[in-house]
N, C-alpha and C positions, 0 to 999 in steps of 0.2 A: 504494500500500500504506500502510495506517495502522500506525504504530508508536508504542508508549507508551514514552517515555524520561524517567525521573525525574518522572513525573506529568504530562509534557507529551505531547500527542498530535501526532506529526509525520507529515507526508505525504511518503513516500519514493517517487520515481518507480520503478515496476516495471521499466521498460525499462532504466534505468541499472543496477539491481541485476542483472538477467538478463545484460546486456552484460558487466559486470565478472565475473560468475561464469564466463561462457564464455571471455573473453579471458585472465583471470588464473588460471583453474582454482581458484576459491574456492568455499567453501560459502556457503549463503545467509547464515548468521550472520556469516561473515568479510566478505562483501560489504556487509552492513548496517553493520558496525563501521567499515569503510573509508569508507562514505558519511558516517557520523556524524563521523569524524575530519576528512574533507575539508571538511565544512560547519561546523566548529568547535563541535560539540556534545560531542565527546570530545577530550581532550588526549593526544597521543601524545608521550611524553618524548623519544624518538629524533628525531622530526620537529622538536620544539621546539628540541632541542640543535643539530641541523643548521641550522635556520633562524637561530638566534642566531649560529652560527659564520659563516654566509654573510653576515649583516648586518654583522659586525665587519670583514670584509675590505673595504678601500677600493680601489675601481677608479679608476685614472687614465685618463681618456679622452684625455689629452694625451700620447700616446705619443712618447717620444724614445729614440733608440738611443744606446748608449754609444760606438759606433764613429763616427768622423767620416765624412762623406759622401765618396765617391770622386769628386772633382771635380779635373780636371787644372789648372783655373785658366785654361785657354785658351778664348777664345771659339770657338764652333762656326764652322767654315769652310764656307761654302756654295759649291757648284759654280757657276761663272759660267754665266749663261743668255744665250747670244748672241742668241737671238730677242728677248728682252726688251730687251737693250741696243740692238739695232737699232731697235726700236719707239721707244724713248726718243730715240734720235738723230734719227729721222724726225720725231717730234713737235717736238723742239727746233728743227730746221731749218725746219719749217712755221711755227712761231711767229716765228722770226727773219725769214723771208721776208714775214710779215705786218707787220713792223715792231715786234714785241713782243720785249723783251729777256727771254730765258729762262735760267734757271740750273739745271743738272743737279745736284741735291743727292745723288743716289745713281745711279750709272751704269746700273743695271738696275731702278730702282724709282721714283724721285721726280724730278719737274720742278717748279720754282717759277718763277712769273712774275707781273708786275704789269701791270694795265691801268688807267691813271690812278691813283687812290688805292686801288683794290681790289687785294688780293694773293690769288693763287691757288696751289694746290698740287695737282698730279696725281700720284696714287699708282697705279702699274700693278701689278695683282694677277693672277697666272696661276691660273686655276681648276683644281682637280683634275678628272680625268675622272670621269664618273658611274660608280658601281659597277654591274657587270653582275649581273643576277639569275639 
């Protein structure tokens, strides 16, 4: 649709005008005025005032709460995993029987040993079972 606005010929999409008329129950003139305001040909004082008010509000993306976090200060206690402890013991005995000095750094997780000048660390990790679909 061709529209003459203050001596300027504007092309306004008919589909957008029709869509706004149906969705917002507007007359053709109201839909055209809304299009002119949306595309900065007309200035709506209310919209300008609200835009200025919105721009004046500073948003902090670094959100902090006034309340302190609920942390008991105690480290989380893990349940002992006897299966992992047994595996670590078996590995340590196997290394010792091969003449390699092994140190258990964590009884259910880590064994450290050296062969010559090279130092090794085995970290035993138990995998979670796959999720069923």
